[in-house]
N, C-alpha and C positions, 0 to 999 in steps of 0.2 A: 092337709092330712092330719087326722087326730093321732095322739100318742099311742092309743091302743091299737089302731089299725096298722101303724108303722111297726109296732112290736110283732103283730101277727105276720106281716110280710117278711120281716127279718127271720122269724122262726121258720117260716115255710121255706125260705131260701136256704137256710142252714140245713134243714132236713133233706132238701133235694140234693145238696152237695154231698151229704153223708151217704145218700142212697146210691150215688154213682159208683160203679165198680172200680176197684183199684186199677190205676194206670189208664183210666179213661181220659182221652185227650181233652184238654181244655182249649177251646178256640178263642184266641185273643182278638179283640176288636181292632179293626184297622184304625190307625191314627187319623184324625181329621185332616182334610185337605188343607194345604197351605195356600193362602190367598195373597196375591201380590198385585201391586198397582204398577201399570206400565204407561208411560207417556210416549206416544208414537209420533210419526212425522206429520206431514201436511194432510189435513182433511180433504176428502173429495177426490184426490188424485188417485190414479190407478194403483200405484205402489201400495198405498195405505189400504184402499178398499179391497184389492184382489190378493194382496200378499201379506202385508204386515198384520192387519187386524185378524184375518182368518188364522194366521199362524198362532197367535196368542189365545184366541178363543176356541179353536178347534184342534189344532195339531198338538199344542203343548199338553192339554189333558190326555191325549192319546199317548204321547211320548212318555209321560210320567204315570200312566195307568190311573189317572184321576187324582193323583196325589198333589198336583200343582194346578191351580186355576188362576187365570190372570184377568184383570179388568183393565182394558186398554182404552185410551182416549187420545185423539190427536192433540198436539200441543197448542195449535192455534184455535182450539175450542175448549181449552182447559184453563183459560185465564192466565197462561204462562207466556212470557215473552221469550222468543227463541234465544235472545242474547243472554238470558238468565239461566238457561238450562244447566250449564256446567256447574255454576255456583250452587244451584238447588240440589244437584246430584252430590256435590261435595258435602253438603250439609245433611244429606239423607232425606230431604223433603221429597225429592223424586228418587226413589231407590233404583228404578230401572227406566232408562229413557233414551230417546233418539235425539241426537244433536245435529242440526244443520251447520256444517263447518263454516259456511259463508257468514252466518249470523254470529257464531261464537268467535270468529276470527277478529271481530271488532275489538275485543278485549285480549285475545290470544292469537296474534297474527301468524304465529308459526303453524297453527292448525291448517291454514289455508294453502300451505305450500303444495299440497297434493292437487289443488284445483285452481291454480292461478289462471286468470284470463289469458287465453291464447296458448296455453301450455299443452293442452291435449286435444288435437284436432279430431281424434276419433276414439272410439271406445277401447280399442286394443292398446293405444298409447296410454290412455288413462289407467288401464289395469296394470300396465308395467310401472307407471308412476306410483300407484298405490302400493304395489309390492315392494318397491324400493324404500318408500317412506313409512310403511306401516310399523316397523320396529321403533322408529322415533315417535310416532303417534302413541304407541303403547306406553313408552317410557314417560312421555310428557303427561299423559292423562293420569298415570299412576303417581308420579312425583308431585304434581301441582294440585291435583284434584281428588286423589284417592278413588279414581274411577277405573274399573276393569273394562278394557276394550274387548268386545265380544263379536262385533261384526262391522263391516263397512259396506254401505249401500251407495248406489248412484241413481239419481233421477235421470230421465231422458235429457239429451243435450239442451243447454240453455242457448237460445238463438234470439235474433232480433226481429221483433214484430214492429211494424211502423204504419201509422196512418199517413198516407201520402207517399208518393214514389221516392225511392232512393236506389242508387246503383251499387253502393258499397260503403265501407266505413267512412270514407271521406265526406259523404253526404250527410253525416250526422252533426256537423258543425251547426251550432245555434239551436239545435233541437233539445227539448227536455226529454230525458230518457230514464225510464224506471230501472233501477238497479237493486241488487240485493246484497252487495258486499262492498267492502272498502276497495278491493282490487278492481271490481267493475267500475266503481266511481272514478278511480284514478285513470282507468282506460278511457272512459267517456270524456273526462276533462282533457286528456291528451289529444283527443280528436276534436276538441272545440265544442263538445256538447255540454249539456247541463245535467248532471246526475241528480236523480230524485229517488231517495230511498222510500219504498212503499212495501207494505205487507202484500203477500200473494193475493189475498182475498180482495184487495182494493185496486188491483190493476185495471180491470175493465171499467169500473166507475170513473177512475182517473182519466182513462183514454177518452171516454165518452164526454167527460166534462172539459176536455182540453187541457187538463193539468199536466199531462205528459203527451207527447206525440209518438213516442216509441217505448217499447218495453222489452227487457231481456227476461225470458222465462223459458220453461220447457216446451218442447214441440207439442206433446200430447196434453200436458197439464194446461198449457195455454188454450188449447182447443176445448178442454173440459169446462173451462170457466167462460167460454164464449169469446175469446180474444180474436178468433178468426172472423167474427162478425163485427168487431169494433175496429179492426185494422185492415189494411189493404195489401201490404207488401211484407214478404217474409224472406229473410236470408237463411239458408240452410247451414251456414258455418257455425260450428260449435265454439261459442265464446267461453263457456265453462259448462260444468255438468251437474252442479247441485249435489256434491258428495255429502253424505251424512254418516255418522257413526252410531252404533247402538252399544251402550255400556251399562254398567251397574255400579252403584256405590259399593265399594269393596267390603264394607261391613255387612251390607244386605246380601251380597254374593256369598260371603263366607258363612252366613247363617243358614244357607240352604244345605240339605244333606248332600254328601259327595255324589251319590248316584243321581241325584236330581240335577246337580251342576253338570255332570257328564251328559245327561240326556239333553239338557238345554244347549250345551256346546255343539252336540251333534246336530240338533235341529236348527240352530242358528247358522251353522255352516251351510246347510241346505237352503235356508231362507236367503242368505247372502248371495248364493249362486242364482237363485230364482230372481232376485232383485236386479242383479247385473244383466242377466239374460233379458229380463223385461225392459231394462233401460235401452238396450240395443234395438229390440223389436219395436218399442214404443217411440223411439226417436224416428225410425223410418215411417211408422204408421202415422205419427203426428204430422210429419211433412206431407205425406200423401193425403191425409184428411184435410188439412188446412188448404191445400191446393185443389181439392176436389177430385183427386184421381180415383179411378175405380178400385185401386189396391187398398183403399181405406177400409179398415175393419173395426177399429176400436174407438173411433170418434165420430164427429159429425162433419159432413163434407162442407167445405167452404169454397170460396172462389178467389183465394189470395194469389197474387202474382209472386212467383218465385224469383229471387234476385240471383243472377249468375255470379258464380265464384270465379273471378278473373285472376290470371297469373299475377298481375300487379297487386291484387288484394292479398294474395298468399305471401308475397314478399313483404308487404306492409305489416302483416300480422307478426311475422318473425321479427321485424325491426321493432315493433311495439313491445313485444315480449322482452327482448334483450335490452332495449334502451329506456323503456318507461316502466313496464309492469314489475320486472324483477328488481331493478334498483329501488323503486318505491317501496316494495315489500321489505327489502333489506333495511331501509331507513326505519321502517316501523318495527322491525323484528330484532335487529341488532347483529353484531359481528358473529355471535355464536350461531345464529341461524345461517349466515353466509357460509360458515365452516361446514355445518351439517349439509347444506345444499351441495357444496362443492365435492364433498366426499361421497355423495350419493348421486344426485341428479347431474352434477357437473361432469362426473366421470362417465355416466351412462349416456347423456344427451349432448355433451359438448357445449353446454351453455353454463358458463361460470358466473358466479356472483362476486361482486366486489364490496368488501366492507368499507363503509365511509367513516 
């Protein structure tokens, strides 16, 4: 723009302003929308596709009247290792993110107290466990990582898929089993199996290649990646649930306007309930789909054999929790963790931890 043209435009603008009647309202422009980056959970699974991603891309703009817009990507397609999420959030590299507790617990074992293997046989029990331990999760994330806990999610129950027949936990001896947490590794070792830590996306190729003979993963998420075609037998018993948390770097959270934080809190509370409801529905649907039952609606029908849950297996699971899983967790976590457990879970569930 030339200098003379700019002068003409400024003069015209000034004349227009002078021509406005006294008291004429001046309409202020809306501030530009705030753009945030969000790292979500596992790609391709129902929770991310049907709940998490639409929440950020569709519901959040409505909740904030277009003032907040989010760009979300799943962590396993973002070049981020799940084990690094909390440190990246602490540094502010990831300002808003979903953390799978089974992965984060390798460095912070206390986080996995809510979802220890064999602790929560059904979703109702898991919800009670989460309610008991949530205040401690909030405090831990704040004190050690500067992360604000905003929601807790659960994936469908994590169950055992196997290539080749098995009747129960005792038949896992000698088999290589895909696991996703330290606690699951300790459980498989106690059963005489060989734990193999593999990312979710690598499960089916590993089964087909014979690298592992069994895999612990979600009922419907396993179906989504084709595990029902790569394995033959399925146990319906919940080993764990794949609990995750959604949080924000506290500086990034504080930088949002108060009304925007209030809208997000309200929306995330609804999203949390949607995710828990979906976990229950998809647990049942995943089992139906993998077995090829007519009740299957959300997955692909397989022909897997369902392993019967026998009374002796239920007794064995209780014994494994009290004698193997909980003591091993205390050894990794320390005496303070045992004290926290006993003041919450110990009182409520009658399972006490001993500090060594």
